N, C-alpha and C positions, 0 to 999 in steps of 0.2 A: 811282299812285293805283289802288285795287281797289275795285270795286262790289260791295257785298255785300246780295243780297236778304235781306229779314227773313222768318223763319216764326214769326210769334207764335201760341202755343196756349192755349187757354181751353176748358174743358170736352170735350177731346179733340179738338177742330178747329183749324183754322187760322183767325185773325181779324184783322181790322184794328179798332181802336178808335180813337176821337177823343180825343186827349189822356190815353190810359190809363184811361178811365172806363168802369167796368163798365156794360153796358147801351146802349151807343153804337155796335155793332157795325155796322161798314159793309160788311165782306167775312165770309161765313162758307163754308168749304170742308171737306168730312168727313175727308180723309185729308191731315194734314200731312207725314206721309213721302214721299207721291207728289208733293206741292208741293216738297217739297225736292230730289227727284229731277228734277223739272222743270227747276228752277233749275241744277241741275247741267249737265244735257243742254244747256240754251241757252249754257253757257258760262261760268256763276259759278265763280269760284275759291276761294269761302269762303261760308259761310252763317251767318246771324245767327239764332240760335233763342232765343225767349224764354217762358219758362213763365210766363204771366200769372197763373195760378192760384197759383203759388207765390210771385210777387211780392206778390200781395194776400193770403197767408196762409190762402188757400182750398182748398188742396190741391196737387198735384202732377201731373206728366205724365212721371215718369221713363221708364215703358216706351215712350212714344213717341218720346222722347229717344234711347232704346237703337235703336228700330227706324231712325231717321233716320241715326244713326251706322253702323248696320249696312248700310243700301242705299246711301249715298253713299260717294264716294272721295276728298272734297275737306275741308279743314279745317273743322270746325263750332265757334262760339263759342257758348256757352250762359250766359244769364243769366236770372233770376227767381227769388227764392226761396232762394238760396242762402245759409243763415243757419248753418251751421256748417262748420269745417274738413273734419269726416268727409263731410258731403256734397259738398263741393268735390272733396275726394280721390277720392270715389268716381265722381264724373263724368270726372275725369281718368284715372283707371285704367281706365275702360270705353272709352276712346278719343275723348273730347272733347278737342279741341285746345287750347282756353282757355275758362277759367272767367271770368265776368264779376261781380264782386263790387261790391256797393254799402252797403246798409245795415249789413251785417255790418262792413265795414272801416270805416265811419264811427264804429260804436261801439268797434271795438276794431282801430286800424291794424296791430296786430303779426301780423294774420293774414295780411296781404298778405307779409310780411318770412318767415312760416313757408313758407307755400305756395311763393313764389318759390325759398326756399333748396332745397325738397324737390323741385319740379317744373322749375324753371327759371323765369326773368322771363319769357320769352316766351309762357308758359302763362298766366299771370296778369294780368288786365285789371281796373283800377278802374273802376267806373261812376260818373260824375259827372253826374247828372241836374240842369238848371239851371231853375229859375222865379225871374224876377225878379233874376238874378243870385245867386241864392243855391241851394245845394246842397239837394236835396230827398231824402226816402229814404221807404222803407215803401211801395213802389208809389207813389211822388210825392204821397203823403198828408201827409207831415210835412216841415217845413222846417228848415234848420239856420242858424247864424250865420256861416257861411263861404262864399266866393266858390269858383267852380270851381277858379280859379287857386291860391288859398290851399290848398286840399286836393291839387291835383295836385303841389305841390311837397312836400307832405308824403309824399305815396304814391310818388312818383319816389324820394325816399329810402329808403323801405320796400322798394324792389325790384319795383315794378310795372313789367311790361313794355309794358304798352299803357294808353291812356286811352280809355273810350268816353264821349264827350261828347254829351249828348241836350238839345236845348233844348225844354224843356217847353211854352215858351210859345207855340210854333208847331207842336210834333208833331201830326200828324194832321189838320191843319187844311187842309192842301193851299193853302195861301195864301204859300208861298215861305219865304225862310230869314231868319233875323236872325242875323248873323254878329259882333256886336261883342264878345259874350262868348268864342265861339271864337275869334276872331282873338288876343286877349288871352293865351289858353291856349296856341296854338299857338306864338305868338312868344316862350313864356317856359319851355317845357319841352323836353327833348331827346329824350323816347321818343316813338314814334309815337301819332297820335291817330285814333280812329275817329269821325266825326260822323254823328250821326243828329238828324232833326227837321226837317220842313218841305219837304223837298226836293220839287219840283213839275215841274220841267221840266230839259231839258238845259243851259239857261242856268246853273241853279244848279250843275249840275256843273262848269261850265267856271270859274264863281267859284271853287268850291271847290278844283279843280285850281289854279288859280293862287295860292290861299294855301298851297299845298303840304301840302295834308290827304292824309295817308297812305291811309285807307279811308274808304268812305261808306257807311251803310246806308240802303235805300231799301225802303219798305213799301206805304204806301197807293198813292202815285203809280204802281207797278207793277201792283198789284191791281185799280185802278180805271182802268187803261188808259190815264193821262195820259202815262205814258212806256213805250216799248217797251224791255224789257231789253237787246235787241241792239244798240240804238243808244247805250246806255249804254258799251258796250264800247271805243268808240273814244276814250273819256277815261282808259282804263287805261294804265299805263306797260307 
């Protein structure tokens, strides 16, 4: 298992929102690239970067993402507002290790196939955000009629090399994890799963490790001091 610190970007700053809702910023830090470098210096093997403005169709933070890629030496996965194959390709070509695609792929699953064929499956991650066990899109604003597992099986066949599973029901609440949907997903797909949502304690990490989760994204709990990142490293493989 690999622990991945989150660097969420909104209005050019590193922030943490409650359940992705604008106006609920709990943490605001001026320089996202410096935050990314701090996590690398503390031992992070990978970083999870989300353009929240892009996810909500209110802008993009491409220049900041470029700066993060330039300043760090570890793999960067980027999601939020990737609405075209051209933009996904731009990110991959400039050094982003993995693009995380949700809304665009739900609309047109063939984009996953096209990108994985061009860049390799390991660089293409499908984002499955779950609310009430249904996948939600457009920055968690719209609901679909399929479960995370139903979509996971579709995108595994299309060539996705990773699945980012986010439990929106508990994301940002710092009230622990709900693993029912995640467990069903992990037990029934063969590609690696990145888990995100509600991680509050080291006990949560132990449970996820026991479930054979491959990657875990942590955001609010790190930024608000509930978990010391150095303590998470003992759960890594």
